C-alpha positions, -999 to +999 in steps of 0.1 A: -325-660-717-313-640-747-313-602-745-315-579-775-302-543-777-312-525-809-291-495-821-283-474-851-247-465-862-239-428-855-216-407-875-190-401-848-185-439-845-170-441-879-133-443-887-115-428-917-125-458-938-162-450-934-172-479-912-176-484-875-142-481-857-133-515-842-131-500-806-167-489-808-180-525-808-169-527-771-192-497-764-222-515-781-215-546-760-211-527-728-244-508-732-261-542-738-247-555-705-258-524-686-293-528-698-293-565-687-282-555-652-309-529-652-336-554-663-324-579-637-327-552-610-290-554-601-282-517-605-296-509-571-275-536-556-244-521-573-253-486-560-259-498-525-228-519-521-205-498-543-195-529-561-195-534-599-186-558-626-152-552-643-142-566-677-110-586-673-110-601-708-128-594-741-123-614-772-139-600-804-142-615-838-149-591-867-169-606-896-186-578-915-185-540-914-213-517-902-218-483-918-234-450-911-271-452-900-271-490-904-294-506-878-282-536-859-289-557-828-267-570-800-278-605-788-265-615-754-265-646-732-245-652-701-234-678-675-214-678-643-182-698-639-168-696-603-160-660-596-167-649-632-197-638-652-192-647-689-212-628-715-215-643-750-225-615-774-230-610-811-240-582-834-262-589-864-274-564-890-310-561-901-304-588-928-296-611-898-259-614-910-234-618-882-212-586-880-192-593-849-191-617-819-175-614-785-169-633-753-166-610-724-153-622-690-162-601-659-154-602-623-171-585-594-151-560-574-161-544-541-160-508-531-122-510-524-118-524-560-108-558-547-122-590-564-152-603-545-174-635-546-205-632-567-231-625-540-264-643-536-283-613-549-266-615-583-267-653-584-305-652-576-310-626-603-292-648-628-309-680-616-343-664-618-335-651-653-327-687-665-360-702-653 
């Protein structure tokens, strides 16, 4: 399933060149991932187990700039590979032009911050989402 997160560029996200600072794209992508976890009902699981997903690798490709008050959308899909959840994300402006793309690799850690297997609750949430 593809998820969409719509947003508008805020003034404090701009750099001295008048466009969105490159580090801000990571924030857009992270917010989109949190909303997916909420929609899948996994936030309660994370709260109850004190586990959480940690980004271990993020690869971004910058294509076009975003500017003040420009509206855009983050499109997200994801898969699992062994211990990892892989998010494929892209940002498009309102003209449907690709602005940025990312592949974000995450691993689940437990409450002691040690890597953990992806539990059935998460796998079920992801499997149910794909059906």
